[in-house]
C-alpha positions as CSV (number, residue, x, y, z in Angstrom):
1,M,-18.1,-5.5,-17.2
2,P,-16.3,-2.7,-17.2
3,A,-12.5,-2.3,-18.2
4,Y,-10.1,0.0,-16.7
5,S,-6.4,0.5,-17.1
6,V,-4.0,0.3,-13.7
7,A,-3.3,3.9,-13.4
8,Q,-7.5,4.5,-13.4
9,I,-7.8,2.0,-10.3
10,R,-4.8,3.2,-8.8
11,R,-6.5,6.6,-9.0
12,A,-9.5,6.2,-7.6
13,E,-8.2,3.9,-4.7
14,Q,-6.1,6.9,-3.5
15,Q,-8.7,9.1,-3.7
16,A,-10.7,6.7,-1.5
17,L,-8.3,6.5,0.9
18,A,-7.4,10.1,1.1
19,L,-11.0,10.6,2.0
20,G,-10.4,8.0,5.2
21,R,-12.0,5.3,3.4
22,A,-10.5,1.7,4.5
23,L,-10.2,-0.5,1.4
24,M,-8.7,-3.6,2.5
25,P,-11.1,-4.7,5.5
26,L,-13.7,-4.4,2.5
27,A,-12.1,-5.9,-0.2
28,G,-10.8,-9.1,2.4
29,A,-14.7,-9.2,3.6
30,A,-15.9,-9.4,-0.1
31,A,-13.0,-12.5,-0.8
32,A,-14.5,-14.3,2.4
33,D,-17.5,-14.0,1.4
34,F,-16.8,-15.3,-1.9
35,I,-15.6,-18.3,-0.7
36,A,-18.3,-18.8,1.7
37,A,-20.9,-18.7,-0.6
38,R,-19.1,-21.6,-2.6
39,F,-18.0,-23.8,0.4
40,P,-19.2,-24.9,4.0
41,A,-17.6,-24.0,6.9
42,G,-15.1,-26.3,7.8
43,S,-13.9,-26.4,4.2
44,A,-9.8,-26.5,4.0
45,V,-8.4,-23.0,2.9
46,L,-5.1,-22.0,1.6
47,A,-4.3,-18.5,1.3
48,L,-1.0,-17.7,-0.4
49,V,0.2,-14.3,0.7
50,G,2.3,-12.1,-0.8
51,P,4.3,-9.0,0.4
52,G,2.1,-6.4,-0.5
53,N,-1.2,-5.4,-0.1
54,N,-2.7,-7.9,-2.7
55,G,-1.6,-10.1,0.5
56,G,-3.0,-8.1,3.2
57,D,-6.4,-8.6,1.6
58,A,-5.9,-12.5,1.7
59,L,-5.0,-12.4,5.3
60,V,-8.5,-10.2,6.1
61,A,-10.1,-12.8,4.3
62,S,-7.9,-15.8,5.8
63,A,-8.7,-14.2,9.7
64,Q,-12.7,-13.5,8.5
65,L,-12.8,-17.4,7.6
66,L,-11.1,-18.4,10.5
67,A,-13.4,-17.2,12.7
68,A,-16.3,-18.6,10.5
69,G,-14.9,-21.8,11.1
70,Y,-13.0,-22.6,8.1
71,A,-9.3,-24.5,8.6
72,V,-7.2,-21.6,6.9
73,R,-3.6,-21.8,6.9
74,A,-1.2,-19.0,5.1
75,V,2.0,-19.7,2.7
76,M,3.9,-16.1,3.7
77,P,7.2,-17.2,1.5
78,R,8.7,-13.2,2.9
79,G,7.2,-13.7,6.0
80,P,5.5,-10.8,7.5
81,Q,8.7,-8.6,7.4
82,G,8.6,-5.2,5.3
83,L,4.4,-5.7,4.7
84,P,2.9,-2.4,3.5
85,A,1.2,-0.5,6.9
86,D,-2.3,-1.4,6.1
87,A,-1.2,-4.9,5.3
88,A,0.5,-5.3,8.5
89,R,-2.6,-4.7,10.4
90,A,-4.0,-7.7,8.4
91,Y,-1.6,-9.6,9.7
92,A,-1.6,-8.9,13.4
93,A,-5.1,-9.2,13.1
94,W,-4.6,-12.8,11.8
95,R,-2.7,-14.0,14.4
96,A,-5.2,-12.3,17.0
97,Q,-7.4,-14.9,15.4
98,G,-5.4,-17.2,16.2
99,G,-3.8,-18.1,12.2
100,M,-0.2,-18.9,11.9
101,E,1.8,-19.2,8.7
102,Q,4.3,-21.1,7.1
103,T,7.2,-19.9,4.5
104,T,7.1,-23.0,2.4
105,L,4.2,-24.7,0.8
106,V,2.6,-28.0,2.3
107,A,-0.1,-29.8,0.5
108,D,-1.1,-32.1,3.2
109,P,-3.9,-31.8,4.2
110,P,-5.0,-31.1,0.8
111,P,-7.0,-27.4,0.5
112,E,-10.4,-27.5,-1.5
113,V,-9.8,-23.7,-2.4
114,I,-7.0,-21.5,-2.5
115,I,-7.0,-18.0,-2.2
116,D,-4.1,-16.4,-5.0
117,G,-2.8,-12.9,-2.4
118,L,0.7,-13.4,-4.1
119,F,0.6,-10.4,-6.3
120,G,-1.8,-7.9,-7.8
121,I,-2.3,-5.7,-10.3
122,G,0.6,-3.6,-9.3
123,L,3.5,-6.6,-11.3
124,N,5.3,-5.8,-13.9
125,R,8.2,-7.6,-14.2
126,P,8.3,-11.8,-14.5
127,L,8.2,-13.8,-11.2
128,G,11.5,-14.7,-9.5
129,P,12.6,-18.2,-9.4
130,A,11.0,-18.9,-5.8
131,W,7.5,-17.3,-6.4
132,Q,7.5,-19.1,-9.8
133,A,8.5,-22.4,-8.3
134,L,5.6,-21.4,-5.7
135,V,2.9,-21.1,-9.0
136,D,4.1,-24.0,-10.7
137,A,3.3,-26.6,-7.7
138,V,0.1,-24.6,-7.4
139,N,-0.9,-24.9,-11.0
140,T,-0.1,-29.4,-10.6
141,W,-2.5,-29.5,-7.3
142,G,-5.5,-28.4,-9.9
143,K,-7.4,-27.0,-6.9
144,P,-10.0,-24.1,-7.2
145,V,-8.5,-20.7,-7.1
146,L,-9.9,-17.3,-6.2
147,A,-7.2,-14.7,-7.4
148,L,-7.6,-11.5,-5.8
149,D,-7.9,-8.7,-8.4
150,V,-5.5,-10.4,-11.1
151,P,-4.1,-14.0,-11.3
152,S,-0.5,-13.6,-9.8
153,G,2.3,-13.8,-12.7
154,V,-0.9,-12.0,-15.4
155,E,0.6,-8.2,-15.9
156,A,-3.1,-6.6,-15.7
157,D,-3.0,-3.6,-18.3
158,S,-1.9,-6.1,-21.2
159,G,-3.3,-9.5,-20.1
160,R,1.0,-10.4,-20.8
161,V,1.7,-13.5,-18.7
162,L,5.1,-13.0,-17.4
163,G,6.4,-16.3,-17.1
164,R,4.0,-18.6,-16.2
165,A,0.9,-17.2,-14.2
166,L,-1.4,-18.9,-11.6
167,R,-4.2,-20.9,-13.1
168,A,-7.6,-19.4,-11.3
169,R,-10.8,-20.6,-11.6
170,W,-12.3,-17.1,-10.3
171,T,-10.6,-13.9,-10.1
172,L,-12.7,-11.5,-7.9
173,S,-11.4,-7.4,-8.7
174,F,-12.0,-4.6,-6.4
175,I,-12.8,-1.4,-7.3
176,G,-12.5,-2.1,-11.0
177,T,-11.4,-5.0,-13.1
178,A,-8.4,-4.8,-15.1
179,R,-8.6,-4.0,-18.5
180,G,-5.8,-6.9,-19.4
181,L,-8.1,-9.5,-18.2
182,H,-10.9,-8.8,-21.2
183,M,-8.1,-9.3,-23.6
184,P,-7.9,-12.4,-25.5
185,G,-4.8,-14.7,-24.5
186,A,-3.2,-16.4,-22.0
187,G,-4.2,-13.7,-18.6
188,R,-7.4,-13.9,-19.8
189,E,-7.6,-17.8,-19.9
190,A,-5.9,-17.7,-16.0
191,A,-8.0,-15.5,-15.2
192,G,-11.2,-17.9,-15.0
193,E,-14.7,-16.5,-14.0
194,L,-14.7,-12.7,-13.8
195,H,-16.4,-11.1,-10.9
196,A,-16.1,-7.7,-9.6
197,N,-16.9,-5.5,-6.3
198,T,-16.2,-2.0,-6.3
199,L,-15.9,-1.3,-2.8
200,G,-18.2,1.4,-2.8
201,V,-15.6,3.3,-5.3
202,A,-16.3,5.3,-8.6
203,I,-14.1,5.6,-11.2
204,A,-14.0,8.3,-13.2
205,P,-13.9,8.1,-17.2
206,S,-10.6,8.5,-19.1
């Protein structure tokens, strides 16, 4: 599986967006399909939704899974305020589908699978105390986690863990897999099985 820098992935993403490609619906659909291939309809899904486009991907997946008969809950610690434009549209679609969200983590009923859409490849500083507490709480559950792009708490370029990372069973990278996930260490261990979906976007050689 090829490995790319954040700069390479971002450049390919921006070029695709400039050509009018809507990438978030594709990423969210890929995440929903990944869950649906492993868990039957009716399964309890918990989506962890962060304040950026990684959260938007999780919201798209959540709306599609909800429509397909899954029991989906979303945790949005910061709520919908300040979401980027694409993520705000994903949030509106989630609510239109009948989705609801909460700002604090509730484990009842316990989820069968968790979508990690807190932070993506742009994370470059340790998680704040509230985010770290959320990650720690989820890790104590021991439930299977699908991380979108990178597990929250992992720096994508270096693979360093910034504090403590969410431990994923699978990581599904979009466009390309961050090179830090291929480096031995705590970040690679947190990522679990690596999977990738290019979303039809090609990355130019560096």
